[in-house]
N, C-alpha and C positions, 0 to 999 in steps of 0.2 A: 415266207417259209417252206422249208424242203419239206416233201414228205421223209419218210423213215428209210423208206426203200431208195427213193434218192441220194439219202446223206449216205446209208452204206455201201450205197455205188461207188461213191465220190472217195470211203474210207477204202474200199477194196480196192483201186486206181490206185491210190496212196500207197498199200503194201504191196502192189505190182512193181511200182515205182520206185520204192526201198529196197526190194529185191534186187530189181538193176541196179540202183547204186550201190548196192553191197560188193554185188558182182564186179562193179567197174572198181572201186577201191580196194576188192582184192587181187586185182589184176595192176593196182596201182595206175589208173586209167582215172587220172583227176580232171581232166578235162568234161570227161564224162559225167565224172560226179557231179561236175559244177552245172552241167546241162540238166541234168536229172535232178537236180534241186530246185531248178529253176522253174522245172513245171511241177516238182511237189508244191513249191511254194505256191502256182498257181490255184492248185487244190485247197491248201490249206486254206487261202482270200475267201475260194467260194463257199468253202465250210462256215468260215467268220461271218459272212453275209446272210447263209440260209437255213446254218441247224437252230440258232438263238429257239429255244422253244420246242424243239421237235423231243415230241415223248418217244423214249422207250422202254420196253416193257418186256419182259419174257423172254422167247428164244432171242427176238433182236437186240435185246440188251447184251444178252450173256455173246451173241455175236460181237458186237461192238467193242465188248473188252477182252476178247479175242483177239480183234484187229490192232487196238490201241497195244496191246501187249506185244502183239509183234513189231509194230512201227519202233514202240520202244527197246524191243531187243536188237532190233536191226540198226537202230542209231546208235545204241551203245559199240557193237560191233564196229561199225562205220569211223566212230570217233577212235575207237582204240586203233583201229588202222590207220587212220590220219594223224594221232598227236606224235607217232616218231617222225613224221614228213615235215611237219609242221614245227617240231623242236630244231631241226636240220635246217627248214626256213628261217628260222629265228637265229640262229646261229650264225648262220651267213649274212645275214643282213647285221647283224651286231658286229660280224667283222668286217664289213664294208665300211657302216659308219666309224668304225676306230682306225682305216687306212686313210678316210677322209681325211678326218682330225689329223693326224699324223702329219697328211702330205701339206694341208693347211698349216700346221704350225714349223715344219719345217721348209717350206717351198719347195716341196717336190712335185 
């Protein structure tokens, strides 16, 4: 089990990564977003294995809640930036599938 100080340090690291992901998404650097997402996932795995049962009280609890709110806000903002790009990719994939079906049907 991790101490509350260790857990908060991991969460703070995630806030830093999340901010970097938001910056990358804002500049449409999706490769960087994906790279940072991998780093963030490793931090989440660390929390899953070590946070269970770690008690938070008083100021530490308030700090953890503020960090979680920041992470959720950054996540929402990143998704808002990513959704148009994902819709564009989905349309391109759909168009490609249609072209393949037509080529197969008409032998082109």
